[in-house]
Short mmCIF file of the C-alpha atoms (twelve columns), coordinates in Angstrom:
data_MODEL
# 
_entry.id   MODEL 
# 
loop_
_atom_site.group_PDB 
_atom_site.id 
_atom_site.type_symbol 
_atom_site.label_atom_id 
_atom_site.label_alt_id 
_atom_site.label_comp_id 
_atom_site.label_asym_id 
_atom_site.label_seq_id 
_atom_site.Cartn_x 
_atom_site.Cartn_y 
_atom_site.Cartn_z 
_atom_site.pdbx_PDB_model_num 
ATOM 1   C CA . MET A 1   12.414 103.733 12.681 1 
ATOM 2   C CA . SER A 2   9.348  103.607 10.552 1 
ATOM 3   C CA . GLY A 3   6.140  102.041 11.527 1 
ATOM 4   C CA . VAL A 4   7.379  102.115 15.511 1 
ATOM 5   C CA . GLY A 5   4.299  104.106 16.774 1 
ATOM 6   C CA . LYS A 6   4.397  107.056 19.234 1 
ATOM 7   C CA . THR A 7   7.420  108.084 21.191 1 
ATOM 8   C CA . ALA A 8   5.970  109.040 24.251 1 
ATOM 9   C CA . SER A 9   5.598  106.482 26.999 1 
ATOM 10  C CA . GLY A 10  2.756  104.463 25.614 1 
ATOM 11  C CA . GLY A 11  1.877  103.357 21.895 1 
ATOM 12  C CA . GLY A 12  -2.073 104.201 22.920 1 
ATOM 13  C CA . ASP A 13  -3.327 101.377 20.457 1 
ATOM 14  C CA . GLY A 14  -4.408 98.971  23.241 1 
ATOM 15  C CA . LYS A 15  -2.074 96.014  22.003 1 
ATOM 16  C CA . SER A 16  -0.144 93.720  24.463 1 
ATOM 17  C CA . PHE A 17  3.450  93.533  24.868 1 
ATOM 18  C CA . ARG A 18  3.393  89.892  23.146 1 
ATOM 19  C CA . GLU A 19  1.451  91.147  20.236 1 
ATOM 20  C CA . LYS A 20  3.693  94.242  19.845 1 
ATOM 21  C CA . CYS A 21  6.853  91.861  19.810 1 
ATOM 22  C CA . ARG A 22  5.129  89.255  17.268 1 
ATOM 23  C CA . GLU A 23  4.302  92.432  15.068 1 
ATOM 24  C CA . PHE A 24  7.640  93.649  14.921 1 
ATOM 25  C CA . PHE A 25  9.052  90.233  14.313 1 
ATOM 26  C CA . PHE A 26  6.177  89.590  11.375 1 
ATOM 27  C CA . ARG A 27  7.245  93.210  10.137 1 
ATOM 28  C CA . ALA A 28  11.070 92.707  10.190 1 
ATOM 29  C CA . VAL A 29  10.841 89.174  8.141  1 
ATOM 30  C CA . CYS A 30  8.499  90.405  5.705  1 
ATOM 31  C CA . GLY A 31  10.266 93.536  4.849  1 
ATOM 32  C CA . LEU A 32  13.478 91.646  4.823  1 
ATOM 33  C CA . LYS A 33  12.669 88.186  3.263  1 
ATOM 34  C CA . ASP A 34  16.282 87.591  2.107  1 
ATOM 35  C CA . ALA A 35  17.443 87.877  5.740  1 
ATOM 36  C CA . VAL A 36  15.761 84.468  6.302  1 
ATOM 37  C CA . TYR A 37  18.938 82.935  5.574  1 
ATOM 38  C CA . PRO A 38  19.909 79.654  3.793  1 
ATOM 39  C CA . GLU A 39  22.068 76.917  5.683  1 
ATOM 40  C CA . ARG A 40  25.776 78.102  4.692  1 
ATOM 41  C CA . VAL A 41  27.808 75.283  2.718  1 
ATOM 42  C CA . THR A 42  30.889 77.510  2.882  1 
ATOM 43  C CA . CYS A 43  32.901 79.779  4.903  1 
ATOM 44  C CA . ASP A 44  31.435 83.045  5.626  1 
ATOM 45  C CA . LEU A 45  34.611 84.949  5.116  1 
ATOM 46  C CA . CYS A 46  36.751 82.681  2.576  1 
ATOM 47  C CA . GLU A 47  34.180 80.516  1.140  1 
ATOM 48  C CA . ALA A 48  36.098 77.517  1.861  1 
ATOM 49  C CA . GLU A 49  34.055 74.304  1.846  1 
ATOM 50  C CA . LEU A 50  32.693 73.809  5.880  1 
ATOM 51  C CA . THR A 51  33.106 70.249  7.708  1 
ATOM 52  C CA . ALA A 52  30.114 69.019  9.420  1 
ATOM 53  C CA . ASP A 53  31.449 69.838  13.096 1 
ATOM 54  C CA . THR A 54  31.978 73.784  12.896 1 
ATOM 55  C CA . ARG A 55  29.931 75.762  15.602 1 
ATOM 56  C CA . TYR A 56  29.781 78.801  13.164 1 
ATOM 57  C CA . PRO A 57  29.668 78.793  9.631  1 
ATOM 58  C CA . LEU A 58  33.494 79.676  9.352  1 
ATOM 59  C CA . CYS A 59  36.387 77.344  8.232  1 
ATOM 60  C CA . ALA A 60  38.899 75.962  10.482 1 
ATOM 61  C CA . ASP A 61  41.519 78.602  9.231  1 
ATOM 62  C CA . CYS A 62  39.003 81.518  9.800  1 
ATOM 63  C CA . THR A 63  38.095 80.255  13.064 1 
ATOM 64  C CA . GLU A 64  41.515 79.876  14.510 1 
ATOM 65  C CA . LYS A 65  42.262 83.740  13.287 1 
ATOM 66  C CA . MET A 66  39.259 85.083  14.943 1 
ATOM 67  C CA . PRO A 67  39.818 87.201  17.736 1 
ATOM 68  C CA . PHE A 68  37.726 86.164  20.437 1 
ATOM 69  C CA . VAL A 69  37.259 87.987  23.437 1 
ATOM 70  C CA . ARG A 70  39.563 85.543  26.180 1 
ATOM 71  C CA . GLY A 71  41.263 86.661  29.390 1 
ATOM 72  C CA . HIS A 72  40.871 89.659  31.627 1 
ATOM 73  C CA . ARG A 73  38.781 92.505  30.526 1 
ATOM 74  C CA . CYS A 74  37.096 95.529  31.723 1 
ATOM 75  C CA . LEU A 75  33.822 94.896  34.246 1 
ATOM 76  C CA . VAL A 76  31.871 97.341  32.219 1 
ATOM 77  C CA . CYS A 77  32.716 97.801  28.487 1 
ATOM 78  C CA . GLY A 78  34.272 94.420  28.122 1 
ATOM 79  C CA . ALA A 79  37.475 95.090  26.597 1 
ATOM 80  C CA . PRO A 80  40.625 93.552  26.901 1 
ATOM 81  C CA . ILE A 81  43.048 94.912  29.468 1 
ATOM 82  C CA . ASN A 82  46.522 93.822  30.082 1 
ATOM 83  C CA . ASP A 83  46.595 94.568  33.609 1 
ATOM 84  C CA . GLU A 84  44.757 92.886  36.795 1 
ATOM 85  C CA . ALA A 85  42.635 96.108  37.213 1 
ATOM 86  C CA . ASP A 86  38.987 95.641  37.021 1 
ATOM 87  C CA . TYR A 87  37.994 98.380  34.829 1 
ATOM 88  C CA . CYS A 88  39.934 100.111 31.895 1 
ATOM 89  C CA . LEU A 89  40.902 103.788 32.043 1 
ATOM 90  C CA . ARG A 90  37.946 105.064 30.426 1 
ATOM 91  C CA . CYS A 91  35.425 102.930 32.656 1 
ATOM 92  C CA . GLN A 92  37.631 104.241 35.749 1 
ATOM 93  C CA . ARG A 93  37.280 107.702 34.567 1 
ATOM 94  C CA . THR A 94  33.624 107.786 33.478 1 
ATOM 95  C CA . GLU A 95  30.012 106.744 34.935 1 
ATOM 96  C CA . SER A 96  28.150 104.865 32.272 1 
ATOM 97  C CA . ALA A 97  24.415 104.453 32.236 1 
ATOM 98  C CA . PHE A 98  24.365 101.184 31.147 1 
ATOM 99  C CA . GLY A 99  25.456 98.245  33.692 1 
ATOM 100 C CA . ARG A 100 28.017 96.241  31.550 1 
ATOM 101 C CA . ASN A 101 28.542 95.287  27.722 1 
ATOM 102 C CA . VAL A 102 29.235 91.741  26.246 1 
ATOM 103 C CA . SER A 103 30.912 91.142  23.471 1 
ATOM 104 C CA . PRO A 104 32.263 87.740  21.991 1 
ATOM 105 C CA . LEU A 105 35.189 89.362  19.637 1 
ATOM 106 C CA . VAL A 106 37.392 91.943  19.536 1 
ATOM 107 C CA . TYR A 107 37.059 94.657  16.680 1 
ATOM 108 C CA . ASP A 108 40.188 93.498  15.258 1 
ATOM 109 C CA . GLY A 109 41.304 91.281  11.984 1 
ATOM 110 C CA . LYS A 110 38.732 88.485  11.242 1 
ATOM 111 C CA . ALA A 111 36.255 89.960  13.370 1 
ATOM 112 C CA . ARG A 112 36.612 93.551  11.548 1 
ATOM 113 C CA . GLU A 113 36.040 91.566  8.293  1 
ATOM 114 C CA . LEU A 114 32.799 90.140  9.492  1 
ATOM 115 C CA . VAL A 115 31.383 93.363  10.604 1 
ATOM 116 C CA . TYR A 116 32.282 94.972  7.490  1 
ATOM 117 C CA . ALA A 117 31.006 92.403  5.156  1 
ATOM 118 C CA . LEU A 118 27.515 92.585  7.051  1 
ATOM 119 C CA . LYS A 119 27.402 96.376  7.279  1 
ATOM 120 C CA . PHE A 120 28.896 97.396  3.944  1 
ATOM 121 C CA . GLY A 121 28.981 94.298  1.841  1 
ATOM 122 C CA . GLY A 122 25.174 93.736  2.239  1 
ATOM 123 C CA . LYS A 123 25.868 90.260  3.462  1 
ATOM 124 C CA . LYS A 124 22.821 89.817  5.702  1 
ATOM 125 C CA . TYR A 125 23.289 86.212  6.644  1 
ATOM 126 C CA . ILE A 126 26.420 87.020  8.553  1 
ATOM 127 C CA . ALA A 127 23.748 88.245  11.146 1 
ATOM 128 C CA . ARG A 128 23.097 84.791  11.746 1 
ATOM 129 C CA . THR A 129 26.786 84.057  12.585 1 
ATOM 130 C CA . LEU A 130 27.582 86.996  14.452 1 
ATOM 131 C CA . GLY A 131 24.336 86.527  16.442 1 
ATOM 132 C CA . ALA A 132 25.208 82.876  17.410 1 
ATOM 133 C CA . MET A 133 28.297 84.264  19.156 1 
ATOM 134 C CA . MET A 134 26.605 86.893  20.938 1 
ATOM 135 C CA . SER A 135 24.114 84.546  22.009 1 
ATOM 136 C CA . ASP A 136 26.785 82.434  23.227 1 
ATOM 137 C CA . ALA A 137 28.834 85.307  24.867 1 
ATOM 138 C CA . PHE A 138 25.903 86.524  26.699 1 
ATOM 139 C CA . LEU A 139 24.889 82.889  28.072 1 
ATOM 140 C CA . SER A 140 28.184 82.562  29.685 1 
ATOM 141 C CA . SER A 141 28.168 86.068  30.930 1 
ATOM 142 C CA . GLY A 142 25.908 85.973  33.956 1 
ATOM 143 C CA . ALA A 143 24.184 89.005  32.223 1 
ATOM 144 C CA . GLU A 144 20.633 89.849  32.328 1 
ATOM 145 C CA . GLY A 145 17.838 90.992  30.166 1 
ATOM 146 C CA . GLU A 146 14.175 90.614  29.739 1 
ATOM 147 C CA . ILE A 147 13.674 92.403  26.437 1 
ATOM 148 C CA . ILE A 148 15.810 93.234  23.282 1 
ATOM 149 C CA . VAL A 149 16.102 96.691  22.113 1 
ATOM 150 C CA . PRO A 150 18.214 96.998  19.119 1 
ATOM 151 C CA . VAL A 151 19.865 100.508 18.445 1 
ATOM 152 C CA . PRO A 152 17.759 102.475 15.948 1 
ATOM 153 C CA . MET A 153 18.440 104.436 12.850 1 
ATOM 154 C CA . THR A 154 16.287 106.908 10.933 1 
ATOM 155 C CA . ASP A 155 14.584 106.140 8.180  1 
ATOM 156 C CA . ALA A 156 16.995 107.857 5.995  1 
ATOM 157 C CA . GLU A 157 20.081 106.028 7.629  1 
ATOM 158 C CA . ARG A 158 18.072 102.843 6.775  1 
ATOM 159 C CA . LYS A 159 17.187 103.649 3.212  1 
ATOM 160 C CA . LYS A 160 20.825 104.518 2.482  1 
ATOM 161 C CA . ARG A 161 22.064 101.014 3.893  1 
ATOM 162 C CA . GLY A 162 18.958 99.132  2.965  1 
ATOM 163 C CA . PHE A 163 18.698 97.318  6.422  1 
ATOM 164 C CA . ASN A 164 19.482 98.155  10.118 1 
ATOM 165 C CA . GLN A 165 22.402 95.617  10.898 1 
ATOM 166 C CA . SER A 166 21.592 96.052  15.054 1 
ATOM 167 C CA . GLU A 167 17.907 94.935  14.247 1 
ATOM 168 C CA . LEU A 168 19.204 91.950  12.431 1 
ATOM 169 C CA . LEU A 169 21.506 90.873  15.156 1 
ATOM 170 C CA . ALA A 170 18.828 91.510  17.947 1 
ATOM 171 C CA . ARG A 171 16.162 89.355  15.930 1 
ATOM 172 C CA . GLU A 172 18.905 86.580  15.701 1 
ATOM 173 C CA . VAL A 173 19.996 86.635  19.540 1 
ATOM 174 C CA . GLY A 174 16.197 86.939  20.637 1 
ATOM 175 C CA . ARG A 175 15.664 83.791  18.249 1 
ATOM 176 C CA . ARG A 176 18.641 81.893  19.777 1 
ATOM 177 C CA . LEU A 177 17.619 83.077  23.565 1 
ATOM 178 C CA . ASN A 178 13.916 83.428  23.544 1 
ATOM 179 C CA . ILE A 179 14.055 86.776  24.333 1 
ATOM 180 C CA . PRO A 180 11.430 89.125  23.146 1 
ATOM 181 C CA . VAL A 181 12.554 91.849  20.632 1 
ATOM 182 C CA . LEU A 182 11.059 95.217  20.608 1 
ATOM 183 C CA . PRO A 183 11.588 98.621  19.182 1 
ATOM 184 C CA . ALA A 184 11.620 100.418 22.067 1 
ATOM 185 C CA . LEU A 185 13.883 103.330 20.915 1 
ATOM 186 C CA . VAL A 186 13.502 105.496 17.690 1 
ATOM 187 C CA . LYS A 187 16.209 107.983 16.386 1 
ATOM 188 C CA . THR A 188 14.648 111.266 15.899 1 
ATOM 189 C CA . ARG A 189 17.374 113.147 13.563 1 
ATOM 190 C CA . ASP A 190 20.028 111.968 11.445 1 
ATOM 191 C CA . THR A 191 23.639 112.166 13.183 1 
ATOM 192 C CA . ARG A 192 27.093 112.464 11.701 1 
ATOM 193 C CA . PRO A 193 28.856 108.985 11.314 1 
ATOM 194 C CA . GLN A 194 30.197 108.246 14.605 1 
ATOM 195 C CA . LYS A 195 33.813 106.845 13.279 1 
ATOM 196 C CA . GLU A 196 34.409 110.512 11.886 1 
ATOM 197 C CA . LEU A 197 34.403 112.086 15.570 1 
ATOM 198 C CA . SER A 198 36.517 111.775 18.719 1 
ATOM 199 C CA . GLY A 199 35.462 110.652 21.953 1 
ATOM 200 C CA . ARG A 200 33.680 113.735 23.070 1 
ATOM 201 C CA . GLU A 201 32.281 114.432 19.813 1 
ATOM 202 C CA . ARG A 202 30.653 111.119 19.529 1 
ATOM 203 C CA . ALA A 203 28.706 111.863 22.824 1 
ATOM 204 C CA . ASP A 204 27.961 115.704 21.685 1 
ATOM 205 C CA . ASN A 205 26.631 114.117 18.462 1 
ATOM 206 C CA . LEU A 206 23.968 111.619 19.878 1 
ATOM 207 C CA . LYS A 207 22.628 113.722 22.631 1 
ATOM 208 C CA . GLY A 208 18.931 114.249 22.030 1 
ATOM 209 C CA . CYS A 209 18.640 111.856 19.113 1 
ATOM 210 C CA . PHE A 210 16.871 109.031 20.652 1 
ATOM 211 C CA . ALA A 211 13.341 108.539 22.188 1 
ATOM 212 C CA . VAL A 212 11.386 105.814 23.723 1 
ATOM 213 C CA . ALA A 213 8.564  104.251 21.985 1 
ATOM 214 C CA . TYR A 214 5.945  101.678 23.802 1 
ATOM 215 C CA . GLY A 215 7.323  103.221 27.171 1 
ATOM 216 C CA . GLU A 216 4.812  100.832 29.171 1 
ATOM 217 C CA . TYR A 217 6.181  97.784  28.160 1 
ATOM 218 C CA . ILE A 218 9.967  98.743  29.164 1 
ATOM 219 C CA . ALA A 219 8.892  100.231 32.594 1 
ATOM 220 C CA . GLY A 220 10.311 98.069  35.428 1 
ATOM 221 C CA . ARG A 221 12.032 95.884  32.840 1 
ATOM 222 C CA . LYS A 222 15.799 94.984  32.395 1 
ATOM 223 C CA . ILE A 223 16.711 95.575  28.898 1 
ATOM 224 C CA . LEU A 224 19.359 94.097  26.521 1 
ATOM 225 C CA . LEU A 225 20.680 96.919  24.235 1 
ATOM 226 C CA . VAL A 226 22.163 95.161  20.785 1 
ATOM 227 C CA . ASP A 227 24.718 97.032  18.535 1 
ATOM 228 C CA . ASP A 228 27.283 95.837  16.340 1 
ATOM 229 C CA . VAL A 229 30.517 97.603  17.480 1 
ATOM 230 C CA . PHE A 230 31.131 99.035  21.155 1 
ATOM 231 C CA . THR A 231 34.120 101.607 20.489 1 
ATOM 232 C CA . THR A 232 33.692 104.586 23.119 1 
ATOM 233 C CA . GLY A 233 30.361 103.530 24.481 1 
ATOM 234 C CA . ALA A 234 28.814 106.832 23.542 1 
ATOM 235 C CA . THR A 235 25.831 105.079 21.593 1 
ATOM 236 C CA . ALA A 236 25.368 102.697 24.337 1 
ATOM 237 C CA . ASP A 237 25.357 105.428 27.007 1 
ATOM 238 C CA . GLU A 238 23.000 107.888 25.220 1 
ATOM 239 C CA . CYS A 239 20.622 104.783 24.508 1 
ATOM 240 C CA . ALA A 240 20.725 103.595 28.048 1 
ATOM 241 C CA . ARG A 241 20.133 107.112 29.565 1 
ATOM 242 C CA . VAL A 242 17.012 107.609 27.440 1 
ATOM 243 C CA . LEU A 243 15.575 103.934 28.429 1 
ATOM 244 C CA . LEU A 244 16.224 104.596 32.167 1 
ATOM 245 C CA . LYS A 245 14.442 107.836 31.881 1 
ATOM 246 C CA . GLY A 246 11.700 106.194 30.346 1 
ATOM 247 C CA . LYS A 247 11.642 104.033 33.773 1 
ATOM 248 C CA . ALA A 248 13.407 100.843 32.412 1 
ATOM 249 C CA . ARG A 249 15.060 98.942  35.480 1 
ATOM 250 C CA . LYS A 250 18.213 98.755  34.012 1 
ATOM 251 C CA . VAL A 251 20.081 98.375  30.965 1 
ATOM 252 C CA . ASN A 252 22.903 95.850  29.795 1 
ATOM 253 C CA . VAL A 253 24.382 95.979  26.179 1 
ATOM 254 C CA . LEU A 254 25.451 92.957  24.018 1 
ATOM 255 C CA . THR A 255 27.614 93.980  20.806 1 
ATOM 256 C CA . ALA A 256 29.464 91.713  18.094 1 
ATOM 257 C CA . ALA A 257 32.564 93.431  18.866 1 
ATOM 258 C CA . VAL A 258 34.503 95.469  21.021 1 
ATOM 259 C CA . THR A 259 37.679 97.911  20.434 1 
ATOM 260 C CA . LYS A 260 40.945 96.114  21.225 1 
ATOM 261 C CA . THR A 261 41.799 98.413  23.687 1 
ATOM 262 C CA . ALA A 262 39.389 100.731 25.666 1 
ATOM 263 C CA . PRO A 263 39.679 104.269 24.305 1 
ATOM 264 C CA . LYS A 264 41.420 106.872 26.973 1 
ATOM 265 C CA . ALA A 265 39.109 109.048 28.541 1 
ATOM 266 C CA . GLU A 266 39.723 112.829 27.774 1 
ATOM 267 C CA . PRO A 267 41.575 114.438 30.869 1 
ATOM 268 C CA . PRO A 268 39.847 117.162 32.775 1 
ATOM 269 C CA . ALA A 269 39.903 120.559 31.277 1 
ATOM 270 C CA . GLU A 270 42.825 121.528 34.033 1 
ATOM 271 C CA . ASP A 271 45.046 118.858 32.781 1 
ATOM 272 C CA . ARG A 272 44.869 119.811 29.371 1 
ATOM 273 C CA . GLY A 273 45.500 123.609 30.331 1 
ATOM 274 C CA . VAL A 274 42.379 124.953 28.837 1 
# 
């Protein structure tokens, strides 16, 4: 992320934590003027005219078909699970650096359409819709967070897409929850797209690619890491590991959507015969 500062434990410029947050917000808004969204009068997905009583800018039909997370879910990754276990298979077999993930949506159907429209369709105004859903889910979850940190991109990745969707979501959530947003992570090298990789390859792909910025402002604080989709948890886990190494007190995760079924952990080597 450009303009963030040093990736050591401190920025070294004497600015207060609040000044850092205000500076980031001002830079982000000025750099993305079209992300100051106008009020929507049509559905984000199908363009149907909205009625006055909609909670989100979605028509009644799209709202009804939106796969909100309901019922029993994993206490760590938040993925829906069919049995009465507290944890999905992946979270039973692996230890995560973050405390828990909260997601309002299951990454399927209309939710997938929303995320795709934001990430690949350039419809930045959808960050407001997803951010509202994420804020509602966070408030009802009991999770904690004193500082919001978006998952970062490299300059090359940002240039290719034109924006960082996690940053847009983080700003919207921060505005709604009145929690400061700080770019306390930077991405130091480009990586392969995670969607091309298996669970184990995803973790290997991200090792060593994140670093802490403004470490003095995250030390001892509860961090809320914001991203778009929680799939295997590799990104969340690596970011949380780096933040905790930077002396953060705790890291929880807030994403727009979580995969429908938590991916199964790969069996130990002896179980695979290798």
